[in-house]
C-alpha positions in Angstrom: 0.0 0.0 0.0 1.0 3.6 0.1 3.3 4.7 2.9 4.7 7.8 1.3 5.1 9.5 -2.1 8.5 11.0 -2.8 9.2 9.8 -6.3 8.0 10.9 -9.7 8.6 9.8 -13.3 8.7 12.2 -16.3 8.9 10.8 -19.9 10.6 13.5 -22.0 11.4 13.5 -25.7 12.8 16.8 -27.1 11.0 17.7 -30.3 13.5 18.7 -33.0 12.0 22.1 -33.8 11.3 23.0 -30.1 14.2 21.4 -28.2 15.0 24.6 -26.3 11.3 25.1 -25.4 10.9 21.6 -24.2 14.0 21.9 -22.2 13.0 25.1 -20.6 9.5 23.8 -19.7 11.1 20.8 -18.0 13.4 23.2 -16.1 10.4 25.1 -14.9 8.8 22.0 -13.7 11.9 21.1 -11.7 12.1 24.6 -10.3 8.5 24.5 -9.2 9.0 21.1 -7.5 12.0 22.4 -5.6 10.0 25.5 -4.5 7.1 23.5 -3.1 8.7 20.3 -1.8 8.6 20.6 2.0 10.0 17.3 3.2 13.3 16.7 5.0 14.5 14.1 2.4 15.0 15.1 -1.2 12.2 14.5 -3.8 13.3 12.0 -6.5 12.5 12.8 -10.1 13.4 10.2 -12.7 13.4 11.6 -16.3 13.4 9.0 -19.1 14.3 10.2 -22.5 15.5 8.8 -25.9 19.2 8.1 -26.0 20.0 11.1 -28.2 18.4 13.6 -25.7 20.1 12.3 -22.5 23.4 14.2 -22.7 21.7 17.6 -23.3 19.2 17.0 -20.5 21.9 16.0 -18.0 24.0 19.1 -18.7 21.2 21.7 -19.1 18.5 21.0 -16.5 18.7 23.0 -13.2 19.8 21.4 -9.9 18.4 22.0 -6.4 19.5 20.6 -3.1 16.1 19.2 -2.2 15.6 17.4 -5.5 17.4 14.3 -6.8 17.1 14.5 -10.6 18.2 11.4 -12.5 18.1 11.4 -16.3 18.1 7.9 -17.9 17.9 6.6 -21.4 14.9 4.6 -22.6 17.4 2.0 -23.7 18.4 1.4 -20.0 14.9 -0.2 -19.6 13.8 -1.4 -23.0 16.0 -3.8 -25.0 16.8 -2.8 -28.6 14.5 -5.5 -30.0 11.5 -4.5 -27.8 8.2 -3.7 -29.5 8.3 -0.5 -27.3 10.3 1.2 -30.1 7.6 0.4 -32.7 5.0 2.3 -30.7 4.3 6.0 -31.4 5.7 8.5 -29.0 2.4 9.0 -27.2 2.1 5.3 -26.4 5.8 5.0 -25.5 5.3 7.7 -22.8 2.5 5.6 -21.4 4.7 2.5 -21.2 7.5 4.5 -19.5 5.0 5.4 -16.7 4.0 1.8 -16.1 7.0 -0.4 -17.0 9.9 1.5 -15.4 8.3 2.1 -11.9 7.4 -1.6 -11.9 10.9 -2.6 -13.0 12.5 -0.4 -10.4 10.2 -1.5 -7.6 8.6 2.0 -7.0 6.0 2.3 -4.3 3.8 5.3 -4.7 4.9 7.7 -7.4 3.7 10.8 -9.3 3.4 10.8 -13.0 4.4 14.1 -14.7 4.6 15.8 -18.1 6.7 18.8 -19.0 3.4 20.9 -19.3 2.8 20.4 -15.6 3.9 22.9 -12.9 3.8 22.5 -9.1 1.9 25.4 -7.5 1.3 24.2 -3.9 3.4 22.9 -1.0 3.5 19.2 -0.4 5.5 16.5 1.3 5.8 12.7 1.3 2.5 12.2 3.2 0.3 14.9 1.6 -1.5 12.6 -0.8 -1.6 9.5 1.5 -4.7 8.8 3.6 -4.9 5.6 5.7 -2.4 3.8 3.4 -4.2 4.8 0.1 -3.5 7.6 -2.4 -5.6 10.7 -3.1 -5.4 10.3 -6.8 -7.2 12.0 -9.7 -10.4 10.4 -11.1 -12.6 11.0 -14.1 -16.0 9.6 -15.3 -15.4 6.8 -17.7 -18.2 7.9 -20.0 -16.0 11.0 -20.9 -13.6 9.0 -23.0 -14.0 6.1 -25.5 -10.8 4.6 -24.4 -12.4 3.3 -21.2 -14.7 1.0 -23.1 -11.9 -0.1 -25.4 -9.5 -0.9 -22.5 -12.3 -2.8 -20.6 -12.7 -5.1 -23.7 -8.9 -5.6 -24.0 -8.5 -6.4 -20.3 -11.6 -8.5 -20.1 -13.5 -6.6 -17.4 -17.1 -5.4 -17.7 -17.5 -1.7 -18.8 -19.7 0.4 -16.5 -20.3 3.9 -17.9 -21.4 5.0 -14.4 -18.0 4.2 -12.9 -14.9 6.4 -12.7 -11.3 5.6 -13.5 -7.9 7.2 -12.8 -7.6 10.4 -14.8 -4.7 11.7 -17.0 -1.3 13.1 -16.0 -0.5 14.4 -13.4 -1.6 11.5 -11.2 -0.5 9.2 -8.5 0.1 5.4 -9.1 1.7 2.6 -7.3 4.4 0.3 -8.6 2.6 -2.8 -7.5 -0.5 -2.1 -9.6 1.7 -0.8 -12.5 3.5 -4.2 -12.5 0.1 -6.0 -12.2 -1.3 -4.2 -15.2 1.6 -5.2 -17.4 1.7 -8.8 -16.1 -1.9 -9.2 -17.2 -0.6 -8.9 -20.8 2.2 -11.4 -20.6 1.0 -14.4 -22.5 3.6 -17.2 -22.2 6.6 -16.2 -24.2 4.8 -13.0 -25.5 5.9 -10.0 -23.4 3.5 -7.1 -22.5 4.9 -4.7 -25.1 4.2 -7.1 -27.9 0.7 -7.9 -26.7 -0.2 -4.2 -26.3 1.3 -3.4 -29.7 -1.1 -5.9 -31.2 -4.0 -4.2 -29.6 -2.7 -0.8 -30.7 -2.5 -1.9 -34.3 -5.9 -3.6 -34.1 -7.4 -0.3 -33.0 -5.8 2.0 -35.6 -7.9 5.2 -35.9 -9.0 5.1 -32.3 -7.3 5.1 -28.9 -6.9 1.4 -27.9 -5.8 2.1 -24.3 -4.0 4.6 -22.0 -1.8 3.8 -19.1 -4.5 4.8 -16.6 -7.2 2.8 -18.3 -5.1 -0.3 -18.3 -4.0 0.3 -14.7 -7.5 0.9 -13.5 -9.2 -1.9 -15.5 -6.7 -4.6 -14.4 -7.0 -3.5 -10.8 -10.8 -3.7 -11.1 -10.5 -7.2 -12.5 -8.1 -8.3 -9.6 -10.3 -6.5 -7.0 -7.6 -4.4 -5.4 -8.0 -0.9 -6.9 -9.4 0.5 -3.7 -6.8 -1.2 -1.5 -4.4 1.4 -3.0 -6.6 4.4 -4.0 -9.2 6.4 -2.1 -12.6 5.9 -3.8 -13.5 8.7 -6.3 -16.5 10.0 -4.2 -14.5 11.3 -1.3 -11.5 12.1 -3.5 -13.5 14.7 -5.5 -14.4 16.6 -2.4 -11.3 16.1 -0.3 -9.6 19.2 1.2 -6.4 18.0 -0.5 -6.4 18.0 -4.3 -3.6 16.9 -6.4 -4.7 18.9 -9.4 -6.5 22.2 -10.0 -8.6 22.4 -13.1 -9.7 26.0 -12.8 -6.2 27.5 -12.7 -4.9 25.5 -15.6 -4.0 27.3 -18.9 -5.4 25.7 -22.0 -5.1 28.7 -24.4 -3.8 32.2 -24.7 -7.2 33.8 -23.9 -7.4 31.6 -20.8 -4.0 32.9 -19.8 -4.8 36.6 -20.1 -7.8 36.0 -17.7 -5.9 34.0 -15.2 -2.9 36.3 -14.9 -5.2 38.8 -13.3 -5.5 36.7 -10.2 -4.0 38.4 -7.1 -0.5 37.2 -6.2 -0.7 34.6 -3.5 -4.1 33.2 -4.6 -4.8 29.6 -3.5 -4.7 27.6 -6.8 -7.0 24.9 -5.5 -4.6 22.1 -6.0 -0.9 21.2 -5.9 -0.4 21.0 -9.7 -1.6 22.7 -12.8 -1.1 22.3 -16.5 0.0 25.2 -18.8 -0.4 23.8 -22.3 2.7 24.3 -24.5 0.4 24.6 -27.5 -0.9 27.9 -26.1 2.5 29.4 -27.1 2.9 31.6 -24.1 6.5 32.9 -23.5 8.1 30.9 -20.9 9.0 33.8 -18.6 5.3 34.7 -18.4 4.4 31.1 -17.7 7.1 31.1 -14.9 5.8 34.3 -13.4 2.3 32.9 -13.3 3.2 29.5 -11.9 5.4 31.0 -9.1 2.7 33.6 -8.2 0.6 31.2 -6.1 0.7 30.9 -2.3 3.4 28.5 -1.1 
């Protein structure tokens, strides 16, 4: 179960036309984590990148005393012949979030993207309640991938139920390992099995990391041994994520920057979409303006 959460994983591939922008956004995420991590022991951030990006990331990302940042190559965890490399970048990021924490024996961990910023103070116990995580949920009827994942896993689909929502979120290495083990079929490894389902569902989203994780745990009957049920989670005083202070577009941003400095963001993390094309210094000023 959950005893603490002091680890996070960040899949990061630098796009060729926006390498500097991707790098700067990852640096801002690291800076925001260092600003708001309030535990005596350092927070551990594992960044997993394509081999060609590793050197630049290791030499360019900021360093802080209360953060242990480790940049590793995908090839450290996926052999050269793995079907992982045949997946598109979006699916590969999902597999990084499940396979590597399971392989390294993570307990509770945060999943992050470079569009995410930390805007509220937290420590290793902030998101743990009675041995379970205060994770993010969403109604399953909001996305078609829930029905698809249910069919792939072999669990009944219930449109009234909720599943773990998209990044940022909190997972556990035990259930990440369980979700992948479900797709090991004799000599056929999980990457090959999931690649088959991806190809079979071309033109639609076959699965996401969170729909696989949730659906397999539902099948095994241990989802709520690890995660606080969605009903109390939605209304809990502690929220991992704040929807109303996220930035989805430029118009959104111009409205939100008018908030008074020191405003409570309503959650510990927000998203500032890179597609909004807001200069990074303005994004930084906004993200660091919240109470801490």
